[in-house]
Steps between C-alpha positions, in 0.01 A plus 500: 500500500398841656772757568470674835420879490785545743728426212340667194396821664855593630637374158265727319609793723857420416444485121296834498751677714795385280309612182431827656857541581608416155251725341620795708850430399394499132326848541831632647683353205683238703451181313631242752332159503628434846210712632278199403650286770750694716415685827505859570323797343137623480289334613646266774429138366569354844245721666240419220545120561487498878212746522302302246563182702391680831192646332395169364546347847272776629244431229503124569500498887422847625672709767496210739685260266837395635623478148424865443694587814807306376483643149449852636801484712699349222395790270605758753840347538568468117380856435714639795787299367452632151562867582723420793781236476472426126490866407809566719676207322419660162643835620823329613532316162456841325774655715743198443433512130581868484811449714633227269433735201680791660798306597531351157489828329766653735726188470458412871368165420669237298309212315167673541345252251534234776233682706150424377239778536256464782132523426377839634123473467415270803258685728218744462405859589190520743290616218581193294413275785167676553414476128590130497287442812196671343538304178517168697183593698321604179591181311386277788182706521432441138522130549290491812237774411212289590640388824603846598153639435369242752769581761497872457167613351545857592808528261285390208204710583399823342547811719184648624389853439698648798804299419483595140494870592818440702666336193391788276623760761847312528529499121415872469758572775764328294400686191515831700870437594611475131526877418684593831747212454564581137541871565745425779691276279530744219580805717727338759687256282499661158884458460487145624333294231508163674344619832243698305412203285469281804258742665300542175453117494370519859251758384395280217455204727285703725286616200451149354431340839268779596306486185467113528376529864240763407373272221496203729311692767247629263431144371454380858273795573285414204489141626640360175611135520860551365840381622605865482252563789627237727726544795776284377535708189533815717765321706682403188504852369623637826779234518622578144487871566695464831777304326528736211508815726760340715723419202479848361541663843805290563641615146422860590669465849818362342517770220374801687847624587675394184533856370540674836843642580716331743578649853823634388358654181223671704776644740696623202205659346398669819856624548506641146166667556630671829819607317311660220276698747820635674630619162195694431 
């Protein structure tokens, strides 16, 4: 009995996404086997599954396929729900759990053991949804490599000499941004280690992606038959670079004011400065 690809492709996407989620938790030192089956976290398993399904429908039937239209709409609804309703539910669960803990500690809640803790990790951040979607498309693409090459031959083609120069120029531009970003991070946020580290990682991502693009463009310019000279490899590099940069920039944005004085502290410092000038 043959198992349809509409089952094993999404199942593979689910398994790979869960393994990645569990591996990331191990790297952080959080050994929790629930990451092997539970929802929430990086990457979004729901997004990986529905995007792999939609991608396979595209591979099988093309853009005019009714099944592709149905699965694409389904994927959009699921991903929107992931960082919308389900994420809001997770935030509400976190607030309720904290409220129960605070009331229990202050004695304002009796029999707190009767209240079971709500699960807080339900939805996803937009970046987690994007990562899951790219993972799902990639896995489906691996299964349907041959069919994709027939449907979209330009993606699997090697860049011509003019295009390869554009790829190398783009890589060189990314490399050129490394030093200014690093200098800005060190000088502007030298007292804010988290923000400085986030910007440093942005510079590192630019350096790695730029170097890979330059090499890829050079291979394409020399007309070498290599996967590293294909357009789909260039697209994959840009997608990974974009996700990584967005993640580190989000971390930078969240921590950039962590060591800055509050408005009241700034007014106090300004008042003391003026007072000292009058004394002199």
